[in-house]
NUMIMI-126517 format. One record per residue (C-alpha): residue number from 0; residue in three letters; x, y negated, z. Coordinates in pm, 1 decimal. Example, Ala and Ser with C-alpha at 12.3 -4.5 7.8 and 13.67 -1.06 7.14 Angstrom:
// residues 2
0	ALA	1230.0	450.0	780.0
1	SER	1367.0	106.0	714.0
END
This chain:
// residues 206
0	MET	-13700.1	2573.6	-8434.4
1	LYS	-13964.8	2756.0	-8630.8
2	PHE	-13931.4	3098.8	-8774.1
3	PHE	-14123.0	3203.8	-9080.2
4	ARG	-14339.7	3510.7	-9025.8
5	ALA	-14441.8	3715.5	-9329.9
6	LYS	-14761.7	3912.2	-9327.3
7	VAL	-14700.4	4282.5	-9395.4
8	ARG	-14979.4	4519.8	-9485.0
9	LEU	-14959.1	4844.6	-9293.3
10	TRP	-15175.3	5069.9	-9511.6
11	PRO	-14915.3	5114.6	-9791.5
12	LEU	-14658.6	5220.4	-9532.7
13	ILE	-14890.8	5496.0	-9416.4
14	VAL	-15055.3	5606.7	-9738.4
15	VAL	-14744.5	5620.5	-9959.9
16	PRO	-14545.9	5866.6	-9740.4
17	VAL	-14851.7	6089.5	-9708.7
18	VAL	-14897.0	6098.4	-10085.4
19	LEU	-14527.7	6175.1	-10140.2
20	LEU	-14538.3	6456.0	-9884.4
21	ALA	-14843.6	6608.1	-10050.5
22	ALA	-14671.6	6591.1	-10389.6
23	LEU	-14364.3	6769.7	-10251.9
24	VAL	-14575.2	7048.1	-10103.8
25	ALA	-14762.8	7092.7	-10430.9
26	ALA	-14440.1	7100.9	-10630.4
27	GLY	-14291.4	7359.9	-10399.3
28	ALA	-14600.2	7579.5	-10428.5
29	THR	-14588.9	7572.3	-10809.0
30	GLY	-14215.2	7646.7	-10822.4
31	ILE	-14111.9	7315.7	-10970.9
32	LEU	-13867.7	7237.7	-10692.1
33	LYS	-13725.7	7587.9	-10653.0
34	PRO	-13418.8	7527.6	-10869.9
35	ALA	-13348.9	7197.4	-10693.4
36	PHE	-13365.1	7347.8	-10345.9
37	SER	-13197.9	7681.4	-10426.5
38	PHE	-12878.1	7535.4	-10287.8
39	PHE	-13022.2	7542.8	-9937.2
40	GLY	-13174.9	7893.0	-9939.2
41	GLY	-13045.9	8247.7	-9996.8
42	SER	-13144.3	8450.3	-10300.6
43	THR	-13414.6	8718.8	-10284.0
44	SER	-13375.0	9053.6	-10458.7
45	MET	-13600.9	9357.2	-10488.4
46	HIS	-13495.4	9716.7	-10545.8
47	SER	-13709.6	10014.4	-10639.5
48	SER	-13617.8	10379.3	-10612.6
49	GLU	-13830.8	10664.2	-10740.1
50	VAL	-13798.6	11025.7	-10837.4
51	VAL	-13995.1	11172.5	-11127.7
52	LYS	-14072.3	11540.6	-11087.4
53	TYR	-14200.1	11725.7	-11388.8
54	VAL	-14460.0	11994.1	-11334.5
55	LEU	-14380.4	12263.5	-11589.2
56	PRO	-14634.8	12517.4	-11714.4
57	GLN	-14633.9	12832.7	-11504.6
58	GLN	-14606.9	13184.8	-11644.3
59	GLU	-14816.8	13347.2	-11371.9
60	VAL	-15129.7	13529.3	-11486.8
61	ALA	-15391.6	13560.3	-11212.5
62	LEU	-15571.3	13893.1	-11234.6
63	ALA	-15758.0	13908.9	-10903.4
64	SER	-15881.3	13668.8	-10637.8
65	LEU	-15931.8	13772.5	-10277.0
66	ARG	-16103.7	13612.8	-9980.6
67	ILE	-15911.6	13713.7	-9671.7
68	GLU	-16042.9	13659.5	-9319.7
69	GLY	-15896.2	13789.1	-8998.4
70	LEU	-15792.6	13746.3	-8638.7
71	GLU	-15427.1	13697.2	-8547.5
72	ARG	-15316.0	13791.2	-8195.5
73	ALA	-14988.6	13717.9	-8020.8
74	ASP	-14878.1	13834.6	-7674.4
75	SER	-14612.0	13710.3	-7435.6
76	LYS	-14526.3	13928.5	-7137.0
77	GLY	-14473.2	13777.7	-6793.7
78	GLU	-14160.7	13876.7	-6601.2
79	LEU	-13999.6	13783.5	-6272.6
80	LEU	-13630.2	13869.0	-6237.0
81	GLY	-13671.3	14122.7	-6516.4
82	ILE	-13971.1	14290.6	-6352.0
83	PRO	-14296.1	14292.4	-6555.8
84	VAL	-14578.8	14094.8	-6396.5
85	PRO	-14910.7	14177.5	-6573.4
86	ALA	-15083.3	13878.6	-6415.3
87	GLY	-14827.4	13659.0	-6589.6
88	ASP	-14906.4	13769.1	-6946.3
89	ARG	-15016.3	13523.9	-7216.1
90	THR	-15236.2	13604.9	-7517.3
91	LYS	-15332.9	13374.1	-7801.0
92	TYR	-15587.0	13430.9	-8079.7
93	ILE	-15635.0	13248.7	-8411.3
94	ILE	-15926.6	13314.3	-8646.2
95	TYR	-15829.6	13242.8	-9005.7
96	GLY	-15938.9	13268.6	-9365.7
97	PHE	-15799.5	13184.1	-9710.1
98	ASP	-15830.3	13265.9	-10078.8
99	ALA	-15545.0	13457.1	-10241.0
100	LYS	-15454.7	13500.9	-10606.0
101	LEU	-15275.1	13812.5	-10724.9
102	GLY	-15131.3	13877.2	-11066.9
103	ILE	-14813.6	13907.7	-11268.7
104	ASP	-14540.5	13701.5	-11428.8
105	GLY	-14673.9	13687.2	-11782.4
106	SER	-14332.7	13613.4	-11929.7
107	GLN	-14220.8	13963.9	-11827.3
108	VAL	-14499.2	14144.0	-12017.3
109	THR	-14384.5	14321.0	-12333.8
110	ILE	-14607.4	14435.3	-12620.2
111	ASP	-14460.3	14669.0	-12880.8
112	ALA	-14655.7	14737.8	-13198.7
113	GLY	-14613.0	15080.7	-13363.3
114	ASP	-14767.1	15262.2	-13657.1
115	ASP	-15136.0	15340.5	-13702.0
116	HIS	-15259.9	15055.7	-13477.0
117	ALA	-15058.7	15184.6	-13180.4
118	TYR	-14949.3	14936.2	-12914.2
119	ALA	-14741.9	14987.5	-12602.0
120	VAL	-14785.5	14731.9	-12325.1
121	SER	-14544.2	14714.4	-12031.8
122	ILE	-14672.6	14539.2	-11719.4
123	PRO	-14420.8	14410.5	-11459.0
124	SER	-14463.3	14432.3	-11081.6
125	PHE	-14769.8	14265.3	-10939.9
126	ILE	-14712.5	13960.1	-10725.1
127	PHE	-14885.8	13732.6	-10476.6
128	ILE	-14926.7	13411.9	-10679.3
129	GLY	-15063.6	13172.9	-10418.5
130	HIS	-15332.2	13084.4	-10167.1
131	SER	-15583.8	12805.9	-10118.5
132	ASN	-15883.6	12700.2	-9905.9
133	GLU	-15698.6	12784.5	-9586.1
134	HIS	-15897.7	12764.5	-9263.4
135	PHE	-15744.3	12812.2	-8920.6
136	GLU	-15963.4	12769.2	-8615.8
137	ASP	-15828.7	12624.9	-8293.2
138	ALA	-15629.6	12882.2	-8101.5
139	VAL	-15793.2	13054.2	-7804.7
140	ASP	-15578.4	13136.3	-7501.0
141	ASN	-15634.7	13421.9	-7260.2
142	ASN	-15368.8	13380.1	-6991.7
143	GLY	-15313.1	13543.2	-6655.9
144	ILE	-15313.1	13345.6	-6333.4
145	LEU	-14933.0	13364.7	-6329.1
146	SER	-14887.1	13288.9	-6700.4
147	ILE	-14615.0	13041.2	-6610.7
148	LEU	-14388.6	13346.4	-6595.1
149	ALA	-14435.8	13411.8	-6969.6
150	ALA	-14288.4	13223.1	-7262.3
151	GLU	-14514.0	12985.5	-7457.9
152	ILE	-14668.0	13125.4	-7778.1
153	SER	-14611.4	12917.2	-8091.6
154	GLU	-14917.9	12862.4	-8309.5
155	THR	-14687.9	12770.9	-8598.7
156	ASP	-14516.6	13109.6	-8575.7
157	MET	-14856.0	13279.2	-8576.9
158	VAL	-14966.5	13096.6	-8892.6
159	ASN	-14633.0	13173.8	-9061.1
160	ASN	-14683.9	13540.0	-8978.3
161	ILE	-15030.8	13534.8	-9133.7
162	LEU	-14880.4	13405.1	-9459.3
163	SER	-14554.4	13601.0	-9439.4
164	ASP	-14403.3	13781.8	-9738.3
165	GLU	-14468.8	14112.9	-9567.1
166	LYS	-14841.2	14037.4	-9541.5
167	LYS	-14850.8	13921.7	-9904.3
168	ASP	-14694.2	14248.6	-10016.8
169	LYS	-14962.5	14438.5	-9824.8
170	TYR	-15239.4	14245.9	-10002.8
171	VAL	-15083.5	14338.6	-10337.4
172	ALA	-15037.9	14704.0	-10240.2
173	ALA	-15402.0	14727.4	-10130.4
174	SER	-15519.9	14590.6	-10467.0
175	LEU	-15306.8	14793.7	-10707.1
176	GLN	-15588.7	14976.1	-10884.1
177	THR	-15789.6	14660.0	-10932.6
178	LEU	-15483.2	14482.4	-11069.1
179	LYS	-15410.3	14765.7	-11312.1
180	ASP	-15769.7	14767.9	-11436.8
181	GLN	-15765.1	14391.1	-11483.1
182	SER	-15432.9	14406.4	-11668.1
183	GLU	-15573.5	14657.7	-11914.9
184	ALA	-15888.5	14452.1	-11964.5
185	PHE	-15698.9	14123.1	-12006.0
186	TYR	-15427.1	14234.9	-12247.2
187	GLY	-15652.4	14485.7	-12418.6
188	ALA	-15892.4	14204.3	-12510.9
189	ILE	-15606.9	13995.1	-12649.9
190	ILE	-15472.5	14276.5	-12868.2
191	ARG	-15813.8	14387.9	-12992.4
192	SER	-15898.3	14030.3	-13087.4
193	VAL	-15622.9	14072.0	-13349.4
194	ASP	-15662.2	14444.8	-13422.3
195	ALA	-16004.8	14585.0	-13346.7
196	ASP	-15880.1	14943.4	-13399.0
197	ALA	-15587.4	14910.3	-13159.7
198	ASP	-15485.6	15218.6	-12961.3
199	ILE	-15320.2	15075.7	-12651.9
200	THR	-15095.9	15249.5	-12398.4
201	PHE	-15012.7	15075.1	-12071.1
202	THR	-14719.2	15136.1	-11843.1
203	PHE	-14685.4	14971.7	-11501.2
204	ALA	-14379.8	14891.9	-11294.1
205	GLN	-14580.1	14981.0	-10980.6
END
């Protein structure tokens, strides 16, 4: 009994699947098949969150700029059972420098015009407006041989003390005359640009 044997070419069986697979990959890359296969995959969503902060014009008027440099020192005393131990003391130093701006809140300035070119200008309290170009060198420690008996000194607390409100008030107090002179020059120039014969009287809150 003879069986008929048909000749089958193998190359179409190999080439055709490869071509179909390449076509599927290309279609997936271009997004053609995304709707068809969305049944098998989860959806993707994106969310954005942002906060817009408006920077409003400031009313501060800078009248003087200072360059401040100094040395900050902090001490921590060593004790054992409440008894002072000098050899246990800690000392830390920080050399620092920064630029400071002093001035006034311009919105609080009042200018009253009188008769015969007379003007009365009222200047509010002087304030510390801000600082920039801060420079703090690495802290230097000078500790006793038993410094383990003393509490650690915080560099952060030292820097905060350098820029404390109390220190800022001292910078303003030390510059009062300069600030008054600058106020008169600044507002005097503004008024005289309108009235060259202005007779101006200044009063200061400080």
